[in-house]
N, C-alpha and C positions, 0 to 999 in steps of 0.2 A: 504494500500500500504506500510505498514511497517513504516510509518512516524508518529512521535508524532503529536497529534492534540490537540490544545488548544482552548477551547471554553467556552461558558456560556449558560445555559438554564434556562428558567423560566417556572415553571408549576404552575397553579392555578386553582381554581374552579370558573366557571362562574355560578352564582346563577340564572340568567335569563334563560340561555339555558340548565342548569342542566348537564353540561359537564365539564370535565377538559380540559384546554387549555395549549398549549405548544408554546413557542417562543424559538428558538435556533439559535445562531450564533457561528461560529468557523473560524479558520484560513484555512480551506480547500477550502473555496470559498468566494465569495462576497455576497452570498444570505443569506436571513433570512428564517428559516424554521418554518412554522406554522402548527399546527395540533390540533385535538380535539378528545376526546373519554372518556372512563370510565374504572374503575377498574373492575376486575373480582370478583366473589363471595368471594374469599379468602382475597381480599384487598391487595394482594401482587403483582399483575400484572396489570399495566396500559397500555392499548392498545389504541393508537390514530392513526387517519388517516389524511393524508394531501397530499400535492403535493410538488415536488422538481424539480429543473432544474438539469440536468446532463451535466456539461461542457465537460466531456471526450467523450460523444457521441452526443452532440448537441440536447439532448432530453429536451423538455420544458414541465412543468406541469405533470411530471410523477407521477402516483399514488404510494404512499408509505405507509407503516404501521410502526409506531414507537412503540416499546415495551420497557417498563421500568419494570424490575424484581427486586423487593426489596428483598435483601438477608438477611440483618439485619440492625440495626440502623446506621451502618458505611459503608455499601457496597451495591451498586446496579449495575445492568447490563443494559446498554442502547443498543438496537438493532435497526437497520433500515432494513426493509424487502421490497423488490421490489415486488409489488402486481402482476405483470404480469409474473413472473417466475413460473416454475413448482412448484406444491405443494411440500413442504419439502425441496426445494432448493431456498428459497426466501431471506435468510439472506445475506445482502451485507456488513453490518458493525456491529461490536460488540465492545463495550467499557466497560471495567470493571472499575468502579469508586469507590474509597474509600477515 
């Protein structure tokens, strides 16, 4: 929505479940976002699946896909995709972090 977003995210590997886990909080809502998934074969794209509440539409536990694309050691792109939208038109958030 063109507004700056401040937040923090933690990613880590869960040895028991053999998946990467994500916890993210930011100033765009009062919720915490949780997801899990794995890297692709290149090791540059981490795709995780979770749920999120959408306060603007009163949707609860909406299925979402989080994608972290590692560009280099100093830059990555974080995307949130809505799983129920048409294929190719799923991206709802994109943040470039450096």
